[in-house]
N, C-alpha and C positions, 0 to 999 in steps of 0.2 A: 786351337792351334795358335802358335805364336805369330805375332805380326813381325815380318822381317823387313830389312832395309830401312829401318828408322834411323833418323839422325837427330843431333842436338839433344835437347832435354827429353824428347820423346823416347829416345833410346834407353833412358833410365827407368822406364816403367817395367815392373816385374823383377824377378830375381831378388825378392825381398828376403831379409834374414829369417832363418828358422832357428830359434834359440830354445835350449832346454830350461824348463822351470823346475828347479830342484826343491823349492821350499813352498810351493803353492799348496799342494795337497799333503800337508803334514800328517804322517802316519799311514798313508795309503801306499801299497807296494806297486805303484804305477810309474811309468815314464811319461812325462808331460812336456810337449813342445808347443811353442807359440810361433805362428807365422805372422811376422810383424809388418802388416800392410801399410803402416804409416811410413815405411821406408820408400814408398813410391813418391815421385817428385811433387805430386799434388797433395800428398799426405794421407791417402786412403786407398782402400781396395777398389774404389770406384774409378780410379785412374785406368785400371785394366778394362772395365766396362766401357768407359768413354772412348778409349783408344780403339778398342775392337769395333765399336759401332761406327765411329767417324771414319776410320781408315777403310772399313768395308764400303761405306757410302762414297768416299772419295774415289776408291778404286773402281767402283761400279758406275761412276759418273753421275751419281745422284746428288753429290755435294761438291760444288765447284768453288775453290778459293777465289775471292775477289768478286764473286757474283751471288753466291747463296747466303742465306741467313739461317742459322740454326736456332730452333725454338724448342725449349724443353722445360718440363716441370721438375723441380728438385728441391729437397729441403736443405741441401748444403753440399755434401761431398761430391756427388756426381756433377753438380753445377761447377764446382771448382775444377774438377778434372776436365770437363768440356771447355771451360773458359781458358784453361792453359793451352789446350790443343788448338782452339780457335785463334788465340792470340798468335801462336806459332805460325799458323798458316794464313793469318790475316783474314779470318772469316768473322763476319758479324754474328754475335750471339745474344739472343734475348732469353733471359732466364725468368721463369715464373716461380716465385717463392711465396711464402705466406708469413703471417704476423709472428710466427714462432721462430723464424729463422734468426739466428744470433747476429748481433751487430758485427762480430768478428768475421763471420762468413760473408756478410754483406760487404764488409771492407775489402776482403780478399777478392771478391768478384769485381768490385769497382777497380781494384788495382790491375786486374786483367782486362779492364775496359769492357766488361760485360754490361749489357743494358738490363736493368732489373725491373720486373713487374711484381708488385706485392699484392697478394690477395689478402684483404683485411677481414672478411666475413666468412665464417665456416658455412658449409652446406646446411641448409635449414632442416633437412631430413635426418642426416646422419650425425650432424654436429662436428664433422671432420672437415679439414681444409683441403684435403687431396682432391675430392670431386670438383671443388670450385677451381682449383689450380688447373685441372685437366680441361675444364670448360673454357678457361681463359686461353689455354694453349690452342684449342680448336678455333676460337675466335681469331686469334692472331694468325693462324695458318690460313684463314680465309681472307686476310687483308694484306699480309706482307708478301711482296713479290719474291719468287725464287726461294720460298721457305722450305726448310727440311727439318723434319721432326725425328729425332732418334728413337723416341718412344721406348724408354728403358724397360717398361713393363711387358712388352711384347716382342722386342727385337731379339731374334735368335743369336745375333752377334754378341749380345750381352752374355748370354749363356756360354757361347763358344769361347769367349775370352777366358773363362775360368777353367777350361781344360788345362790351360797353362799353369794356373794356380795349383791344381792338384798334381800336375806333372812335376813341378818343382818340389813339392812335398814328398812325393813318391821316390824321386831320384835321390833326394837328400837322405832319406831313411832307408834306401835300398829295398823298397817294397814292404818294409816292416811297419805298416800303419794299421793299427787295429780299429781305431776310432778317429773320425774327423768331425769336428763341431763347427757348424756354419750358422751365423745369424741370417735370418730370412726376411727380406723385404720385397725386392723385385723377383727374387728366386734365381737370380743370375749366378751367384756364387754357389748356392746349393746345387743348382742344376748342372753347372759345369763340372763341379767336383764329382757329383753322382754319375754323370756320363762317363767321366774318365775311369772311375772305379769299376763300372759295369763293363766298359769296353775292354779293359785290361784284366778283368776277372780277379780283382784284388779282394782279399778277405777282410775288407774294411767296412765297418758299420758307420753309415752316414747319419749324423745326428743333426736334425733341424732345430734351431733355437728360435722360438716364436715368442711374441710378447703376450702377456695376459691382456685381453681386450682387443687383440687382433682378430681378423676374420680369416686368416690363412689356414689354420689347422684346428678349428673347433676350440677356440679359447674357452676355458671353464667359466669365465664371466665376461660381461661386456662393460667396458669402462674406457674413459679417455686416458691417453697415455702422455706422460711428460717427457720421456726419453726417446729421441728419434733414433732411427738407424736399423731397428728390427721391428717386425710386425708391420701390418698395413691395414687400411680401412677399405681396400678393394682387393679382389683376388686377381693377381696379374696373370696374363695369358701364358707367361713363361712357367708358371708353377705346375708341376706334376706331383701330386701328393705321394706317388710311389717313389719319388726321389729320396724320400726320407725313410730310413729303416727305423728311426725312433724320433719322436718329437718331445721336446721339453719346453714348457712355458715358464717364462720368467717375468715377474712383475717389475715395476719401476724401482722399488726398494732393492730387489735382488740385483738389478743392474748396477745400482749405486754401490752396494756392498761388494760386488765382484770387482768393480773398478778400484775401490779403496783397498781391498785385499791384495790385488795385483801390485799396487803401489807399495803397500806396507811390507809385503813378503818378498817381492821380486824387483822392486824399484822400476816397474814398468808403468808408465803413465799412459793409460789407454782410454779410449772413448766409451760411451755408454753401451753400445752394442757389444763391445769387447767384454765389458763387465757382465752382461747377460750371458755370454758364452762361458765365461769363467764360472758363474754360478750354476749354469746348466751342468757343467762337469762335476761340480761339487754335489749337486743333487743326485746324480746317478752313479757317482764313484763307488758306492757300496755294491752296485750290481756288476761292475766291470771286473773281469777276471784278473787276478794278480799277475804282474809281469806284462800287462798290456801296454802298448804305446798309443798315447792319445795326442792328437794335434788340435789346437785351438786356432782357428783363423780369426785374428784380431783385426777388425776392419779399419780402425783409425786410431789416432793418438788422442790423449787427453787435453791437449793444448786448446782445443775448441770447446772444452767443457769446464773451463776454469770457473765460470760464473754460475755453474749449476752443480754438476756431480762433485766437483772438488771444492765447492764453497760450503763451509760448515754452516753458514747462515742460511743458505738456500736449502740444504738438506734438512736442517732443523725445522725450517718453516713448513716443509712438506711432509716430513716423516717423524718429527720429534727427535728426542735424544737417542740416537741409534749408534753412536760412535763405538760402543762396546762390541759391536758386531765385527769390527775389523781391527780393533786395538788389542786383541788378545794374543798377539804374536810379537816376539822380540827378535828381530833379525840378527842381533848380536849374540843371541843364545838360543839358536834353533834346536829343537829336539833332533837327535840323531835320525838320519834318514834310513829307512829300512832298505836293505840291499835288494835290488831287483835282478832276478835271473831270467833272461829272455831265452 
């Protein structure tokens, strides 16, 4: 459900653009749309989650401006969404990040006057940073007076916030949504979209895009991941496996290639999990009936990935010479698009 009565910058959360991608799937008779979540004021789909969780807490009296302190773990986008809201209301915010958080994200958090705790050592058992970040959050909750923890991994308001995401898609396309692709981390976006689809009895196939190496949906292999935003090292309480009608696993290289193809073919500069969603569509496109309408929820923009996904040096150092995987398309001379009859 939408949060009503918002003012100022917070009123700009949601109602993000839905644009048709006419050249992404060259040769497939499908209609493809992208929900451009970088259009939120904090730059990502996590603005919806942050707003839903914090406004629910404020309205319930659990979070009091001028008195409470918000404490949360985040690798970047949620932290920025929370920081913006806390700055608007004058709420102290302590964000627990880890050594992989980019300098750009840290600079944005500091600009919003968030206090940053950096976890520098991964969990000795799993090798992941997230368990250590969550332990640090628990420690802070025990020492900081009037502390409030949104807990994006278990907070049902995170999931409810994305009923609105799917409602916007449904209304923009007048119910003609055959497939919706969601990157999965906390499972908020996936869960909210799936709940809306089920409640309104839409004939929509909900596709969960997980990372290779993630624990969410039985990844085919176990490995450490370079690209944040999709996949997780713990199973969040919000996740219901039944939310997904289909699961597609995408590795780090697939995420990079998806980002570069979005840029090369559609001039969309998107983030790592958006690249994973794009590659997931390309993987299963041969199985999708002709004439279907597919929607990709693109969680954030590529401006926060310029030193990684969009750095030729970084890509070459991790994956070798792979540029041919996205440079096979000339936007000045695209092949004729097959007519789609809906």
